[in-house]
C-alpha angles and dihedrals in degrees: 000000000000121000130190096181136023116282123194113250094021130095120262136185141180132197120237123216116268116277109218097196111148089014093285130116100246112190127208134182131196109217136173132188131231089274134232092099095316118144132208109251103179143012132195123188121197122192123211128178106258094245097037119130116267092250096046116123119246117265090217138012122197120196104159111091134156125207117244111174143292094034093307122134127187129205107250092229129037113263119251116192127189097243141012116259143073123323135191114228123214118192133201113202126189129180135190092259090072097257115142114185132181119206108192094186106037095147147305125263131188119223103206145175108250113241119210137176096230090192137358129182137165132210118213126184112257090235093047107184142116092298096041109041108121107132123195122199128195129190149138135230124215136187122222121198105222091206100050102018090231114155122208137166118271108224126188095023120144113233122193119212114214138185137079093348134125115266134283091056113230121260130203134186122229118241129233091283092049094252128129139187128193135173128199142154114262123217094217141311102003132203095189120207134188126207136188112203111182114236123235093273092050100039093101096043107039133051125225119259134199138178134181138197132202118259121252125241116260133194125252113296120259124244116251136197139183121231104202109213098183118082117278088232117040118190118198135175119250110293092014127141132205143173132242107219134186148136126256113220135184129203116241110179104315095333130089112222132183115271107214124198093018122149114247118201127205132204128184140080094317091051097046118228096321139064111263131187113257097184139269134309113248128245090286093048093254124138137184124197120192114227125194102162128073121240148080115311136187131197129198140154125255119247117251133174088263100039135040121229111267124234112265117260122210130230128172120207119197119199116161109244131196120245106080110134144158125245132191089014112181127179116178143152128216128214092268090062094252113141124209127200119190138161147107130279113216116205105168126292094310094055128218118328118249111280097025108158135203130204117232108213132198132197129181093202104024091249110070113054133192133183111251103168145002124226130189121229115233097010120164113314095015133097118265093261098031128109132187131175142160119234135190133165109206108315096346145010097254109145139053120317135185141156124238129199104205093205131244141225088285105032136050118235120271131193122210124227113280118240125200111221118197135165121162110253117234133194137190121220127194112009093148112144119244088247138006094207111056139168120240111284091009112152114244121204126207126186138166144113135290112214138183129205124241121177089342095307125109118234135178115276105209132189093024127130121247127185136213113219131189133194116193116225111270093020129108094204129091122215129206106236103171144347132211139179119234118238125233090283091052093250122145138185123202133175139179139166116257114226100167144008113282149113127292134194141159120236139189116208114192112235092195140042095258105073138054122232119249139188136202126232116292115244128192116218121194120213123205 
């Protein structure tokens, strides 16, 4: 029966690629029986050109196989086919259970000329070092016919030289006699290799070939350093770009000389968390690395067999970035007219640098702003990103307030939300005592008016509480002596007995968040 895929309980087989050991096309097949103790008793392999018609006869049939191990069989004699190229293999498998199976597509094999490097040598300068590192390789390619054993030169083949060499690796084409020669500068101790990889048109007709050589001894590597020629601190406008420039040098004896064609590595925001190669220094040892992201950068050379890795050199690039913002911003005013602005300035994970300042801005109409104060973020007693300041405009903080971060080398400016503070101003008129020279326990009378401002005009503030306060001479404490409620016209009358010399005044203390406190004139009264 004919099978195109494995079927349980039936024999199966598959052809392996040719093994060209000993320059012959050795052919092997993996085969299994129908199972349950059955054994394969015979194999027949038929070879057809890959593109031959379906009814074409085979160009070769092989029936003589020997069992190796693990279900693998090998043709007793090497296979010899009429032409080089790809062949389809059909297999007939029979086992001792009476199953006879034909597999018309059991695999594809390539009958190829065997490519060898018949010889391969390299020539290295006796003083092999950074200044003397031109390596020359010589070799020859041959073709062996696996059917006849005939060996001939392989002209026109492309050979790739590998090893410690700059990419792309050099390539060379063999001459009419199959030989090749190539020279190149090595990057250090070099175990050169040569490889022949058949091209697309030769992949069915030629094998791969490789050869290697031992690496030469080299002297101790030379110290290197980078002289950065760009500024250590580079300040750019938003969206700006720059370059980090420098010269790679190596120490030869007591002198520092340019190190051309040396790899320079970069670390920093643009390079992620690792060191990455940014290219080579030029023939004078100079390099230039474009930078478009702000942050701290380092440059260094890579270590080679000729050169030691250089110490890292630092560069800082400043490009103002968006993202600065205020959090927990609070702008308020108490009854005394004192304003308070507090909050946090967020400048990335690291927070604001020490000494970062903010402008406190005031506007009477919410449109025209002026700077009225400066406050420092993170000053003594505050968190690193915290700010806190008192504000007042004239006698109170009535008006519009906001904070402004003017930006820095690393951050774009940001303006906080404006807040309109307003409490109605009040004032107390009168409040002069009935006498300023009193006898002990004499009753003093105080009268006047409590007023509040509206649109710049003073009006009576009725039904509000006022207080009479006294401070005895020589004391630092004030005492509440009397309270009164203003009438509809805002008028009040207060009295108290005078027991000692001291100072008197009348005060209004706002019980809500809508008015400002006020006080009358202070008057000293002497007691005999």
